[in-house]
VODOPA-809274 format. One line per field, with one value per residue (C-alpha): y, z, x; residue in three letters. Coordinates in nm, 2 decimals, m for minus. Layout:
BEGIN
Y	Y | ... $
Z	Z | ... $
X	X | ... $
r	ala | ... $
END
This chain:
BEGIN
Y	11.35 | 11.35 | 11.27 | 11.33 | 11.07 | 11.24 | 11.27 | 10.89 | 10.81 | 11.01 | 10.84 | 10.51 | 10.60 | 10.71 | 10.39 | 10.17 | 10.38 | 10.34 | 9.96 | 9.90 | 10.11 | 9.98 | 10.16 | 10.40 | 10.52 | 10.57 | 10.42 | 10.62 | 10.57 | 10.65 | 10.85 | 11.15 | 11.07 | 11.20 | 10.93 | 11.18 | 11.06 | 11.21 | 11.38 | 11.38 | 11.70 | 11.58 | 11.27 | 11.48 | 11.72 | 11.44 | 11.28 | 11.60 | 11.65 | 11.31 | 11.39 | 11.70 | 11.56 | 11.72 | 11.49 | 11.22 | 11.33 | 11.30 | 10.93 | 10.87 | 10.84 | 10.56 | 10.50 | 10.20 | 10.20 | 9.97 | 9.98 | 10.06 | 10.20 | 10.58 | 10.63 | 10.68 | 10.49 | 10.13 | 10.06 | 10.40 | 10.43 | 10.56 | 10.92 | 10.84 | 10.68 | 10.99 | 11.19 | 10.91 | 10.97 | 11.36 | 11.34 | 11.03 | 10.85 | 10.46 | 10.24 | 9.94 | 9.88 | 9.74 | 9.53 | 9.51 | 9.15 | 9.14 | 9.25 | 8.93 | 8.83 | 9.10 | 9.37 | 9.22 | 9.19 | 9.57 | 9.60 | 9.41 | 9.62 | 9.93 | 9.78 | 9.70 | 10.06 | 10.21 | 10.01 | 10.10 | 10.47 | 10.57 | 10.31 | 10.29 | 10.62 | 10.42 | 10.07 | 10.19 | 10.33 | 10.01 | 9.81 | 9.55 | 9.45 | 9.34 | 9.13 | 9.21 | 9.37 | 9.17 | 8.94 | 8.64 | 8.84 | 8.93 | 8.57 | 8.47 | 8.43 | 8.73 | 8.93 | 9.24 | 9.22 | 9.57 | 9.75 | 9.72 | 9.35 | 9.04 | 8.89 | 8.62 | 8.25 | 8.13 | 7.95 | 8.28 | 8.48 | 8.22 | 8.25 | 8.64 | 8.61 | 8.39 | 8.64 | 8.93 | 8.75 | 8.67 | 9.05 | 9.17 | 8.90 | 9.06 | 9.42 | 9.67 | 9.51 | 9.16 | 9.04 | 9.28 | 9.10 | 8.99 | 8.96 | 8.99 | 9.21 | 9.07 | 9.06 | 8.88 | 8.66 | 8.54 | 8.43 | 8.26 | 8.04 | 7.73 | 7.70 | 8.00 | 7.85 | 7.79 | 8.15 | 8.20 | 7.95 | 8.15 | 8.48 | 8.65 | 8.87 | 8.90 | 9.22 | 9.22 | 9.45 | 9.46 | 9.71 | 9.65 | 9.92 | 9.68 | 9.36 | 9.38 | 9.01 | 9.07 | 9.31 | 9.61 | 9.91 | 10.13 | 9.99 | 9.65 | 9.77 | 9.70 | 9.35 | 9.30 | 9.42 | 9.21 | 8.89 | 8.95 | 9.02 | 8.70 | 8.49 | 8.62 | 8.53 | 8.18 | 8.15 | 8.30 | 8.01 | 8.22 | 8.48 | 8.86 | 9.01 | 9.38 | 9.59 | 9.73 | 9.87 | 9.97 | 10.29 | 10.42 | 10.66 | 11.01 | 11.01 | 10.72 | 10.52 | 10.31 | 9.97 | 9.73 | 9.89 | 10.09 | 10.46 | 10.69 | 11.01 | 11.19 | 11.09 | 10.71 | 10.76 | 10.92 | 10.62 | 10.36 | 10.56 | 10.53 | 10.19 | 10.03 | 10.26 | 10.36 | 9.98 | 9.88 | 10.16 | 10.07 | 9.69 | 9.83 | 9.66 | 9.78 | 9.99 | 10.16 | 10.34 | 10.42 | 10.72 | 11.06 | 11.22 | 11.02 | 11.29 | 11.64 | 11.77 | 11.62 | 11.43 | 11.06 | 10.83 | 10.66 | 10.90 | 10.75 | 11.06 | 11.22 | 11.53 | 11.64 | 11.76 | 12.07 | 12.19 | 11.99 | 12.29 | 12.48 | 12.20 | 12.06 | 11.70 | 11.59 | 11.44 | 11.43 | 11.20 | 11.19 | 10.86 | 10.93 | 10.58 | 10.48 | 10.24 | 9.90 | 9.67 | 9.31 | 9.17 $
Z	11.59 | 11.93 | 12.26 | 12.61 | 12.86 | 13.07 | 12.76 | 12.70 | 13.06 | 13.05 | 12.74 | 12.89 | 13.19 | 12.95 | 12.75 | 13.06 | 13.19 | 12.85 | 12.83 | 13.16 | 13.07 | 12.74 | 12.42 | 12.27 | 11.92 | 11.57 | 11.23 | 10.99 | 10.61 | 10.42 | 10.14 | 10.13 | 9.98 | 9.64 | 9.67 | 9.73 | 9.98 | 10.33 | 10.44 | 10.77 | 10.86 | 10.78 | 11.01 | 11.29 | 11.25 | 11.29 | 11.58 | 11.77 | 11.70 | 11.84 | 12.16 | 12.20 | 12.16 | 12.41 | 12.66 | 12.64 | 12.89 | 12.61 | 12.61 | 12.23 | 12.20 | 11.96 | 11.60 | 11.38 | 11.03 | 10.73 | 10.56 | 10.61 | 10.26 | 10.17 | 9.90 | 9.55 | 9.64 | 9.60 | 9.95 | 10.13 | 10.50 | 10.55 | 10.67 | 10.97 | 11.13 | 11.18 | 11.27 | 11.55 | 11.66 | 11.66 | 11.86 | 12.08 | 11.93 | 12.00 | 11.69 | 11.58 | 11.26 | 10.97 | 10.67 | 10.37 | 10.28 | 10.00 | 9.70 | 9.65 | 9.74 | 9.58 | 9.74 | 10.10 | 10.03 | 10.00 | 10.32 | 10.49 | 10.34 | 10.47 | 10.81 | 10.84 | 10.70 | 10.97 | 11.24 | 11.12 | 11.04 | 11.36 | 11.61 | 11.97 | 11.93 | 11.68 | 11.81 | 12.17 | 12.03 | 11.86 | 12.07 | 11.78 | 11.43 | 11.23 | 10.92 | 10.70 | 10.73 | 10.63 | 10.40 | 10.50 | 10.47 | 10.12 | 9.99 | 10.14 | 9.92 | 10.10 | 10.11 | 9.89 | 9.64 | 9.57 | 9.39 | 9.70 | 9.67 | 9.67 | 9.99 | 10.11 | 10.17 | 10.52 | 10.42 | 10.26 | 10.58 | 10.78 | 10.56 | 10.58 | 10.96 | 10.96 | 10.73 | 10.97 | 11.28 | 11.09 | 11.00 | 11.35 | 11.51 | 11.70 | 11.64 | 11.87 | 11.76 | 11.87 | 12.13 | 12.01 | 11.95 | 11.60 | 11.50 | 11.23 | 11.18 | 11.03 | 11.06 | 11.35 | 11.08 | 10.94 | 11.29 | 11.35 | 11.06 | 11.17 | 10.85 | 10.95 | 11.29 | 11.15 | 11.12 | 11.47 | 11.58 | 11.44 | 11.61 | 11.92 | 11.92 | 11.71 | 11.59 | 11.55 | 11.31 | 11.38 | 11.26 | 11.37 | 11.12 | 10.83 | 10.99 | 10.79 | 10.84 | 11.21 | 11.45 | 11.42 | 11.52 | 11.76 | 12.04 | 11.97 | 11.86 | 12.18 | 12.20 | 11.83 | 11.89 | 12.19 | 12.01 | 11.76 | 12.02 | 12.22 | 11.90 | 11.83 | 12.19 | 12.15 | 11.84 | 11.99 | 12.15 | 12.46 | 12.29 | 12.36 | 12.12 | 12.03 | 11.88 | 11.57 | 11.39 | 11.51 | 11.50 | 11.39 | 11.10 | 11.13 | 10.76 | 10.54 | 10.40 | 10.65 | 10.66 | 10.76 | 11.10 | 11.15 | 11.10 | 11.05 | 11.25 | 11.53 | 11.79 | 11.72 | 11.69 | 12.03 | 12.19 | 12.01 | 12.16 | 12.50 | 12.51 | 12.31 | 12.34 | 12.68 | 12.80 | 12.62 | 12.78 | 13.12 | 13.06 | 12.93 | 12.60 | 12.34 | 12.09 | 11.76 | 11.67 | 11.32 | 11.28 | 11.37 | 11.03 | 10.74 | 10.49 | 10.51 | 10.22 | 10.03 | 10.14 | 10.19 | 10.26 | 10.48 | 10.71 | 11.04 | 11.13 | 11.47 | 11.28 | 10.94 | 10.65 | 10.70 | 10.91 | 11.23 | 11.43 | 11.35 | 11.40 | 11.68 | 11.73 | 11.59 | 11.93 | 12.29 | 12.36 | 12.74 | 12.92 | 13.14 | 13.33 | 13.16 | 12.92 | 12.88 | 12.93 | 12.82 | 12.86 $
X	13.14 | 13.28 | 13.08 | 13.20 | 13.22 | 12.94 | 12.71 | 12.76 | 12.69 | 12.38 | 12.26 | 12.33 | 12.10 | 11.82 | 11.85 | 11.82 | 11.53 | 11.35 | 11.41 | 11.27 | 10.94 | 10.91 | 11.03 | 10.79 | 10.83 | 10.68 | 10.73 | 10.94 | 10.96 | 11.28 | 11.07 | 10.84 | 10.50 | 10.63 | 10.90 | 11.18 | 11.43 | 11.44 | 11.77 | 11.93 | 11.78 | 11.43 | 11.46 | 11.60 | 11.31 | 11.06 | 11.25 | 11.25 | 10.88 | 10.81 | 10.99 | 10.80 | 10.46 | 10.22 | 10.06 | 10.34 | 10.59 | 10.86 | 10.83 | 10.86 | 11.22 | 11.25 | 11.20 | 11.12 | 11.29 | 11.21 | 11.54 | 11.91 | 11.95 | 11.94 | 11.68 | 11.82 | 12.15 | 12.26 | 12.38 | 12.48 | 12.36 | 12.01 | 12.02 | 11.81 | 12.12 | 12.32 | 11.99 | 11.93 | 12.29 | 12.25 | 11.91 | 11.97 | 11.70 | 11.66 | 11.63 | 11.45 | 11.64 | 11.48 | 11.63 | 11.40 | 11.36 | 11.10 | 11.31 | 11.55 | 11.89 | 12.10 | 11.89 | 11.92 | 12.29 | 12.29 | 12.10 | 12.38 | 12.64 | 12.46 | 12.43 | 12.80 | 12.88 | 12.67 | 12.86 | 13.20 | 13.12 | 12.93 | 13.06 | 12.91 | 12.75 | 12.50 | 12.51 | 12.42 | 12.10 | 11.98 | 11.71 | 11.67 | 11.69 | 11.40 | 11.47 | 11.19 | 10.84 | 10.52 | 10.70 | 10.50 | 10.17 | 10.26 | 10.30 | 9.96 | 9.65 | 9.51 | 9.83 | 9.90 | 10.18 | 10.31 | 10.59 | 10.81 | 10.81 | 10.60 | 10.72 | 10.97 | 10.92 | 10.99 | 11.32 | 11.43 | 11.37 | 11.55 | 11.84 | 11.85 | 11.81 | 12.12 | 12.29 | 12.22 | 12.35 | 12.68 | 12.70 | 12.67 | 12.89 | 13.19 | 13.06 | 12.89 | 12.55 | 12.64 | 12.38 | 12.12 | 11.79 | 11.71 | 11.34 | 11.11 | 10.79 | 10.47 | 10.09 | 9.94 | 9.78 | 10.12 | 10.23 | 9.89 | 9.97 | 10.15 | 10.34 | 10.56 | 10.67 | 11.02 | 11.06 | 10.95 | 11.21 | 11.48 | 11.38 | 11.46 | 11.15 | 10.82 | 10.73 | 10.34 | 10.15 | 9.76 | 9.49 | 9.14 | 9.03 | 9.13 | 8.98 | 8.66 | 8.57 | 8.53 | 8.34 | 8.57 | 8.39 | 8.57 | 8.36 | 8.51 | 8.86 | 9.03 | 8.90 | 8.99 | 9.34 | 9.41 | 9.26 | 9.54 | 9.79 | 9.69 | 9.72 | 10.06 | 10.17 | 10.04 | 10.25 | 10.56 | 10.71 | 10.76 | 10.94 | 10.88 | 10.62 | 10.66 | 10.39 | 10.53 | 10.25 | 9.91 | 9.69 | 9.35 | 9.30 | 9.16 | 9.06 | 8.96 | 8.68 | 8.45 | 8.58 | 8.30 | 8.20 | 8.52 | 8.49 | 8.78 | 8.78 | 8.98 | 8.72 | 8.78 | 9.15 | 9.14 | 8.96 | 9.19 | 9.49 | 9.34 | 9.22 | 9.53 | 9.83 | 9.76 | 9.70 | 10.02 | 10.22 | 10.09 | 10.21 | 10.55 | 10.52 | 10.77 | 10.55 | 10.59 | 10.28 | 10.16 | 10.20 | 10.34 | 10.26 | 10.13 | 10.24 | 10.39 | 10.18 | 9.88 | 9.58 | 9.65 | 9.37 | 9.36 | 9.55 | 9.67 | 9.87 | 9.86 | 9.96 | 9.79 | 9.97 | 10.20 | 10.50 | 10.52 | 10.64 | 10.31 | 10.05 | 9.87 | 9.79 | 9.45 | 9.34 | 9.46 | 9.75 | 9.71 | 9.65 | 9.35 | 9.36 | 9.03 | 9.20 | 9.05 | 9.36 | 9.34 | 9.69 $
r	unk | unk | unk | unk | unk | unk | unk | unk | unk | unk | unk | unk | unk | unk | unk | unk | unk | unk | unk | unk | unk | unk | unk | unk | unk | unk | unk | unk | unk | unk | unk | unk | unk | unk | unk | unk | unk | unk | unk | unk | unk | unk | unk | unk | unk | unk | unk | unk | unk | unk | unk | unk | unk | unk | unk | unk | unk | unk | unk | unk | unk | unk | unk | unk | unk | unk | unk | unk | unk | unk | unk | unk | unk | unk | unk | unk | unk | unk | unk | unk | unk | unk | unk | unk | unk | unk | unk | unk | unk | unk | unk | unk | unk | unk | unk | unk | unk | unk | unk | unk | unk | unk | unk | unk | unk | unk | unk | unk | unk | unk | unk | unk | unk | unk | unk | unk | unk | unk | unk | unk | unk | unk | unk | unk | unk | unk | unk | unk | unk | unk | unk | unk | unk | unk | unk | unk | unk | unk | unk | unk | unk | unk | unk | unk | unk | unk | unk | unk | unk | unk | unk | unk | unk | unk | unk | unk | unk | unk | unk | unk | unk | unk | unk | unk | unk | unk | unk | unk | unk | unk | unk | unk | unk | unk | unk | unk | unk | unk | unk | unk | unk | unk | unk | unk | unk | unk | unk | unk | unk | unk | unk | unk | unk | unk | unk | unk | unk | unk | unk | unk | unk | unk | unk | unk | unk | unk | unk | unk | unk | unk | unk | unk | unk | unk | unk | unk | unk | unk | unk | unk | unk | unk | unk | unk | unk | unk | unk | unk | unk | unk | unk | unk | unk | unk | unk | unk | unk | unk | unk | unk | unk | unk | unk | unk | unk | unk | unk | unk | unk | unk | unk | unk | unk | unk | unk | unk | unk | unk | unk | unk | unk | unk | unk | unk | unk | unk | unk | unk | unk | unk | unk | unk | unk | unk | unk | unk | unk | unk | unk | unk | unk | unk | unk | unk | unk | unk | unk | unk | unk | unk | unk | unk | unk | unk | unk | unk | unk | unk | unk | unk | unk | unk | unk | unk | unk | unk | unk | unk | unk | unk | unk | unk | unk | unk | unk | unk | unk | unk | unk | unk | unk | unk | unk | unk | unk | unk | unk $
END
């Protein structure tokens, strides 16, 4: 794939502007809800839909990924990578770290292959690399072990972070920030401070909807979220905190005081997303569409099931200026 110098220059200007304003994006899984792998065309379709979201001024130009590996393969490059190159979508890369050393070695292999295959057309789009996702949360007594893996110990993550830095040394990704994504409770746990010391940034996941031991009604959601954010900042050792997952479901069971519906999702968007945007915090929302078909519960999707080109958002995405910031 060839790129003219003028197109590359334009992309560089867009990248600089987005970095100054804080990257805005969604989380994108590698599989559909029936576990079928997404193809390049599927990712392009989603990335284009995010950029065309009404009420957002085309601000959603970034994507957070969980893995570098294409579904159904051992270590082939995830099809989201060429899709991002084709659509000029910025990337927060993810390397899955909860499945053991051999699987992580495959993540590194796919990362190196992406660099060599797509060159600067790929590396210039990368805003950061996350080594793992909620691995520390999974190993805690309250964590949820699942079929994707039961977590990773701090010393294991530190080793994987070191491997990642070695893999990108002397490549187009050299100097890109290397971080980790986990729940705010994992960062608030001092036993994980050695992991924080090894990071360039902290990716924080926080969902007031699920915080059932706290006052978690939508009226308190802004305060509950920023309590989590502030706790992460205190644990960050002065490093940047990115919001890598948050949102409010449109469909789902009532969790303590938290009620899932479109009206509450709209309030959460206004109070949390709009305030983060105003403060230029890198933010990756959960999520654009929970499932293309089926009836997931809870369902955090801005779009419901179906063809994105025929759907309208479930609630308004404009920022009215009435957000309740607490940063």
